N, CA, C and O of each residue as an XYZ file, in Angstrom:
508
protein
N     119.497    108.607     89.690
C     119.600    110.119     90.666
C     120.329    109.566     92.521
O     120.480    108.535     93.176
N     120.548    110.903     92.634
C     121.261    110.240     94.194
C     120.715    110.140     95.494
O     119.540    110.497     95.399
N     120.887    109.940     96.249
C     120.279    110.136     98.022
C     119.582    111.462     98.232
O     118.611    111.483     98.989
N     120.026    112.687     97.571
C     119.740    113.945     97.307
C     118.420    114.172     96.969
O     117.484    114.705     97.565
N     118.567    113.559     95.688
C     117.017    113.795     94.701
C     115.783    113.623     95.201
O     115.929    112.679     95.977
N     114.589    113.973     95.236
C     113.569    113.373     95.371
C     112.859    112.222     95.376
O     111.758    112.122     95.919
N     113.616    111.032     94.602
C     112.675    110.199     93.711
C     113.844    109.312     93.357
O     114.750    109.778     92.666
N     113.898    107.608     93.941
C     114.788    106.952     93.330
C     113.892    105.689     92.846
O     112.986    105.146     93.478
N     114.397    105.358     91.529
C     113.530    104.184     91.192
C     114.271    103.420     90.185
O     115.062    103.741     89.298
N     113.769    102.301     90.597
C     114.493    101.037     89.405
C     114.377    101.177     87.936
O     113.737    102.113     87.458
N     115.008    100.227     87.141
C     114.194    100.384     85.653
C     113.271    100.048     85.447
O     112.577    100.439     84.509
N     112.826     98.803     86.668
C     111.481     98.258     86.564
C     110.221     98.943     87.044
O     109.091     98.593     86.703
N     110.556    100.158     88.032
C     109.316    101.117     88.029
C     108.912    101.778     86.720
O     109.651    101.738     85.736
N     107.763    102.368     86.719
C     107.431    102.528     85.233
C     106.253    103.113     85.807
O     105.387    102.250     85.949
N     105.751    104.694     86.340
C     104.593    105.309     87.074
C     103.625    105.620     86.001
O     102.468    105.789     86.387
N     103.888    105.747     84.561
C     103.107    106.247     84.118
C     102.132    104.778     83.653
O     100.932    104.966     83.853
N     102.450    103.469     83.113
C     101.765    102.494     82.459
C     101.403    101.777     83.842
O     102.299    100.955     84.034
N     100.733    101.745     84.599
C     100.548    100.829     86.125
C      99.640     99.497     84.964
O      98.877     99.658     84.013
N     100.130     98.382     85.555
C      99.635     97.183     84.974
C      98.020     97.509     85.675
O      97.177     97.715     84.802
N      97.579     97.569     86.885
C      96.813     97.463     87.862
C      96.042     99.183     88.088
O      96.686    100.217     88.262
N      94.994     99.100     88.040
C      94.724    100.220     88.506
C      94.575    100.413     90.355
O      94.051     99.610     91.127
N      95.388    102.082     90.776
C      95.690    102.008     92.408
C      94.470    102.885     92.940
O      93.874    103.815     92.397
N      94.284    102.237     94.276
C      92.804    103.080     95.120
C      93.615    103.745     96.389
O      94.597    103.231     96.923
N      93.024    104.952     96.751
C      93.067    105.089     98.213
C      92.697    103.807     99.141
O      91.788    103.030     98.848
N      93.475    103.688    100.242
C      93.459    102.622    101.220
C      94.770    102.535    102.018
O      95.844    101.968    101.815
N      94.084    103.626    103.401
C      94.709    103.548    104.261
C      94.516    102.898    105.393
O      93.415    102.869    105.944
N      95.747    102.211    105.931
C      95.347    100.881    107.099
C      96.933    101.272    107.806
O      97.967    101.656    107.259
N      96.678    101.048    108.957
C      97.978    100.235    109.289
C      98.657     99.356    109.053
O      97.951     98.366    108.861
N     100.493     98.963    108.870
C     100.899     97.970    108.411
C     101.920     97.750    108.403
O     102.692     98.393    107.692
N     102.557     96.183    109.642
C     103.653     95.545    109.675
C     104.491     95.351    108.491
O     104.329     94.510    107.607
N     105.509     96.336    108.597
C     106.484     95.542    107.588
C     107.817     95.403    108.047
O     108.524     96.250    108.594
N     108.107     94.063    107.715
C     109.585     93.710    108.035
C     110.161     93.447    107.191
O     109.640     92.959    106.188
N     111.683     93.723    107.321
C     112.896     93.428    106.555
C     114.011     93.976    106.733
O     113.835     95.183    106.898
N     115.608     93.554    106.808
C     116.351     93.447    107.203
C     116.723     93.444    108.613
O     117.403     94.176    109.331
N     115.901     92.144    108.800
C     116.103     92.424    110.590
C     115.620     93.446    111.078
O     116.340     93.934    111.950
N     114.392     94.153    110.815
C     113.686     95.494    111.161
C     112.245     95.133    110.985
O     111.760     94.885    109.881
N     111.704     95.117    111.896
C     110.252     95.413    111.950
C     109.794     96.922    112.149
O     110.373     97.687    112.920
N     108.652     97.285    111.343
C     108.195     98.769    111.248
C     106.723     98.701    111.320
O     106.034     97.902    110.686
N     106.248     99.694    112.227
C     104.539     99.945    111.923
C     104.615    101.067    110.432
O     105.408    102.003    110.529
N     104.138    100.994    109.663
C     103.825    101.971    108.763
C     102.332    102.263    108.585
O     101.343    101.930    109.238
N     102.545    103.165    107.225
C     100.855    103.019    106.336
C     100.801    102.857    105.512
O     101.618    103.264    104.686
N      99.326    101.837    105.136
C      99.122    101.872    103.902
C      98.715    103.054    103.395
O      97.976    103.684    104.151
N      99.045    103.728    102.002
C      98.335    105.024    101.668
C      97.739    104.425    100.435
O      96.569    104.730    100.208
N      98.544    103.366     99.333
C      97.049    103.165     98.446
C      97.699    101.705     98.166
O      98.703    101.317     98.765
N      96.748    100.646     96.811
C      96.955     99.628     97.333
C      96.383     99.035     95.637
O      95.309     99.502     95.257
N      96.918     98.309     94.951
C      96.497     97.794     93.401
C      96.795     95.995     93.786
O      97.271     95.654     94.868
N      96.545     95.337     93.064
C      96.375     93.990     92.582
C      98.387     93.791     92.392
O      98.894     92.669     92.408
N      99.153     94.951     92.247
C     100.245     94.936     92.001
C     101.103     95.441     93.036
O     102.333     95.486     93.080
N     100.449     95.721     93.658
C     101.346     96.241     95.049
C     101.158     97.265     95.675
O     100.125     97.766     95.230
N     101.686     98.039     96.684
C     101.303     99.196     97.702
C     102.451     99.992     97.859
O     103.647     99.830     97.617
N     101.677    101.015     98.392
C     102.375    102.025     98.746
C     102.400    102.856    100.132
O     101.506    103.545    100.622
N     104.015    102.513    100.730
C     103.890    102.456    102.179
C     104.534    103.599    102.583
O     105.741    103.787    102.434
N     103.483    104.648    103.274
C     104.562    105.953    104.194
C     105.698    105.492    105.101
O     105.622    104.611    105.959
N     106.537    106.070    104.845
C     107.730    106.005    105.541
C     108.862    106.993    105.156
O     109.240    107.388    104.053
N     109.326    107.294    106.549
C     110.267    108.086    106.313
C     112.022    107.494    106.170
O     113.053    108.156    106.051
N     111.845    106.206    106.231
C     112.945    105.434    106.467
C     112.530    103.758    105.258
O     112.357    102.592    105.614
N     112.494    104.568    103.385
C     112.580    103.561    103.079
C     113.576    102.378    103.117
O     114.573    102.556    103.816
N     113.426    100.900    102.309
C     114.365     99.950    101.988
C     114.752    100.131    100.772
O     114.191    100.631     99.797
N     115.625     99.736    100.905
C     116.416     99.857     99.356
C     115.760     99.442     98.156
O     114.792     98.691     98.267
N     116.216     99.892     96.795
C     115.129     98.944     95.526
C     115.877     97.804     96.020
O     117.021     97.670     96.453
N     115.081     97.168     95.867
C     115.424     95.425     94.926
C     114.841     94.579     96.467
O     114.549     93.400     96.672
N     114.843     95.457     97.116
C     114.639     94.522     98.861
C     113.144     93.946     98.827
O     112.155     94.531     98.385
N     113.203     92.643     99.404
C     112.227     92.402     99.894
C     111.309     92.204    101.126
O     111.847     91.514    101.991
N     110.096     92.622    101.417
C     109.768     93.002    102.980
C     108.410     91.909    102.580
O     107.911     91.592    101.500
N     108.038     91.441    104.319
C     106.924     91.263    104.413
C     106.074     92.159    104.603
O     106.682     93.229    104.571
N     105.188     92.297    104.754
C     103.624     93.077    104.787
C     102.587     92.606    105.387
O     101.981     91.659    104.884
N     102.072     93.331    106.906
C     101.182     91.957    107.160
C      99.957     93.399    107.884
O     100.463     94.426    108.337
N      98.756     93.250    107.869
C      97.792     94.090    107.716
C      96.023     93.387    107.707
O      95.512     92.441    107.109
N      95.539     94.333    108.616
C      94.107     93.737    108.265
C      92.770     94.743    107.709
O      92.710     95.906    108.109
N      92.114     94.399    107.118
C      91.023     95.090    106.335
C      90.674     95.883    107.430
O      91.323     95.957    108.473
N      89.646     96.471    107.176
C      88.375     97.309    108.387
C      87.741     96.213    108.797
O      87.603     95.794    109.946
N      87.318     95.720    107.660
C      85.265     94.897    107.798
C      86.505     93.436    108.224
O      85.928     92.496    108.773
N      87.490     93.307    108.087
C      88.031     92.105    108.761
C      88.264     91.761    110.633
O      88.341     92.744    111.371
N      88.333     90.733    111.076
C      88.212     89.938    112.521
C      89.212     90.142    112.733
O      90.138     90.175    111.922
N      89.254     90.334    113.937
C      90.700     90.284    114.713
C      91.770     88.963    114.297
O      91.787     87.820    114.754
N      92.257     89.321    113.713
C      93.506     87.917    113.274
C      93.136     87.053    111.811
O      93.431     85.916    111.443
N      92.536     87.899    111.325
C      91.640     87.703    110.393
C      92.979     88.173    109.251
O      92.229     88.721    108.444
N      94.132     88.317    108.733
C      95.030     89.481    108.573
C      95.328     88.895    107.194
O      94.758     87.883    106.787
N      96.325     89.629    106.429
C      96.447     89.731    104.887
C      98.071     89.852    105.533
O      98.549     90.358    106.549
N      98.641     89.072    104.314
C     100.395     88.593    104.470
C     101.026     88.470    103.423
O     101.166     87.370    102.889
N     101.630     89.810    102.833
C     102.131     89.300    101.458
C     103.836     89.767    101.606
O     104.337     90.421    102.521
N     104.390     89.300    100.611
C     105.953     89.690     99.932
C     105.895     90.363     98.872
O     105.434     90.070     97.769
N     106.538     91.579     99.370
C     106.710     92.995     98.159
C     108.234     92.897     97.943
O     109.152     92.300     98.505
N     108.103     93.846     96.753
C     109.662     93.970     96.420
C     109.882     95.595     96.324
O     109.076     96.071     95.524
N     110.316     96.092     96.619
C     110.756     97.758     96.576
C     111.360     98.244     95.201
O     112.530     98.113     94.841
N     110.042     98.991     94.321
C     110.788     99.477     93.102
C     111.242    100.664     93.103
O     112.190    100.959     92.374
N     110.670    101.534     93.895
C     111.170    102.906     94.227
C     111.125    103.658     95.215
O     111.138    102.910     96.192
N     111.088    104.504     95.484
C     111.343    105.507     97.062
C     111.145    106.550     96.921
O     111.707    106.834     95.863
N     110.540    107.660     97.422
C     110.584    109.319     97.708
C     111.096    109.497     99.307
O     110.909    108.788    100.296
N     111.808    110.731     99.118
C     112.401    111.238    100.489
C     111.860    112.649     99.948
O     112.499    113.173     99.036
N     110.991    113.143    100.335
C     110.598    114.558    100.368
C     109.514    114.724     99.686
O     108.441    114.164     99.909
N     109.830    115.748     98.554
C     108.783    116.089     97.229
C     108.343    114.908     96.742
O     108.998    113.940     97.127
N     107.444    114.685     96.019
C     106.752    113.728     95.143
C     107.480    113.699     93.755
O     108.293    114.565     93.431
N     107.104    112.564     92.902
C     107.165    112.794     91.725
C     106.961    114.047     90.974
O     106.012    114.804     91.179
N     107.978    114.257     90.006
C     108.009    115.568     89.365
C     108.226    117.235     90.349
O     107.708    118.319     90.077
N     109.100    116.919     91.429
C     109.000    117.771     92.489
C     107.969    118.644     92.985
O     108.083    119.787     93.426
N     106.671    117.737     92.807
C     105.121    117.739     93.365
C     105.062    117.566     94.859
O     105.798    116.694     95.322
N     104.313    118.247     95.683
C     104.345    117.490     96.848
C     103.819    116.497     97.160
O     102.641    116.433     96.809
N     104.370    115.303     97.919
C     104.088    114.093     98.346
C     104.691    113.613     99.115
O     105.765    114.167     99.350
N     104.304    112.179    100.024
C     104.655    111.650    100.845
C     105.761    110.992    100.660
O     105.955    110.513     99.543
N     106.672    110.826    101.630
C     108.025    110.346    101.444
C     107.879    108.818    101.862
O     107.623    108.750    103.064
N     107.959    107.596    101.267
C     107.880    106.402    101.412
C     108.247    105.418     99.763
O     108.824    105.756     98.730
N     107.677    104.298    100.140
C     108.028    103.631     99.305
C     107.301    102.807     98.390
O     106.632    101.923     98.925
N     107.268    102.877     97.185
C     106.122    102.147     96.117
C     107.209    100.067     95.971
O     108.322     99.566     95.812
N     106.025     99.789     96.147
C     106.421     97.987     96.100
C     105.264     97.295     95.005
O     104.150     97.551     94.549
N     106.205     96.369     94.928
C     105.532     95.092     93.670
C     105.141     94.094     94.575
O     105.982     93.495     95.245
N     104.015     93.877     94.650
C     103.573     92.402     94.918
C     104.264     91.016     94.058
O     104.292     90.746     92.857
N     104.852     90.221     95.412
C     105.648     89.331     94.475
C     104.517     88.298     94.951
O     104.082     87.567     94.061
N     103.782     88.083     96.724
C     103.187     86.618     96.578
C     102.219     87.154     97.472
O     102.552     88.033     98.267
N     100.893     86.655     97.421
C     100.322     86.962     99.202
C     100.219     85.345    100.051
O      99.371     84.514     99.727
N     101.050     85.155    100.959
C     101.443     84.085    101.844
C     100.622     83.881    102.736
O     100.663     82.790    103.306
N      99.625     84.874    103.128
C      98.389     84.600    103.869
C      96.907     85.624    103.574
O      96.888     86.848    103.441
N      96.003     84.885    103.539
C      94.287     85.815    103.113
C      94.463     86.099    102.233
O      94.330     87.316    102.106
N      94.950     85.204    100.722
C      94.218     85.452     99.329
C      92.908     85.526     99.389
O      92.551     86.133     98.379
N      92.047     85.250     99.996
C      90.657     85.461     99.147
C      90.400     86.928    100.022
O      89.973     87.913     99.420
N      90.712     86.980    101.557
C      90.212     88.178    101.807
C      91.349     89.190    101.241
O      91.013     90.195    101.868
N      92.162     89.480    100.684
C      92.684     90.330    100.106
C      92.053     90.656     98.748
O      92.154     91.808     98.324
N      91.282     89.538     97.898
C      90.518     89.794     96.335
C      89.189     90.725     97.238
O      88.761     91.867     97.069
N      88.762     89.474     98.376
C      87.232     90.454     98.794
C      87.369     92.278     98.820
O      86.746     93.217     98.325
N      88.868     92.054     99.929
C      88.846     93.640    100.199
C      89.109     94.412     99.047
O      88.660     95.558     99.018
N      89.645     94.056     98.262
C      90.195     94.859     96.820
C      88.718     95.146     96.148
O      88.303     96.294     95.987
N      88.040     94.076     95.808
C      86.791     94.569     94.976
C      86.067     95.125     95.519
O      85.429     95.896     94.802
N      85.733     95.131     96.843
C      85.096     96.175     97.721
C      85.510     97.367     97.463
O      84.734     98.091     96.839
N      86.433     97.743     97.741
C      87.024     99.303     97.625
C      87.333     99.708     96.449
O      87.318    100.938     96.383
N      87.665     99.079     95.284
C      87.415     99.668     93.696
C      85.513     99.828     93.427
O      85.100    100.416     92.428
N      84.654     99.288     94.346
C      83.658     99.543     93.832
C      82.862    100.949     94.973
O      81.774    101.443     94.678
N      83.484    101.286     95.948
C      83.336    102.412     96.613
C      83.249    103.896     95.655
O      83.111    104.984     96.214
């Protein structure tokens, strides 16, 4: 697809068959890549990745470092992970339905806070 189309995806993105369930998880998040650091917002999360709301998504295949703090975590207890951009949207969402601009990412590794991530994820899927 071209830049003017709403959804750009890589060959590995598969919207219909996700390995892990996604859950709503709205938290501010620092995103670092391409010598840029931006404050964005996580919209949903799974054990396999996150969706970040942003009007300036990074290119597909780009790696980024995300840092965020779950609601219940104390100051300084943050989760830092490396992700890869697998798709992005600028405008209407999939199938031209209304949806946020942003980028879908695949989790590559948790750099800091692996236990905190598991605790956080287990807590939100029980809600």
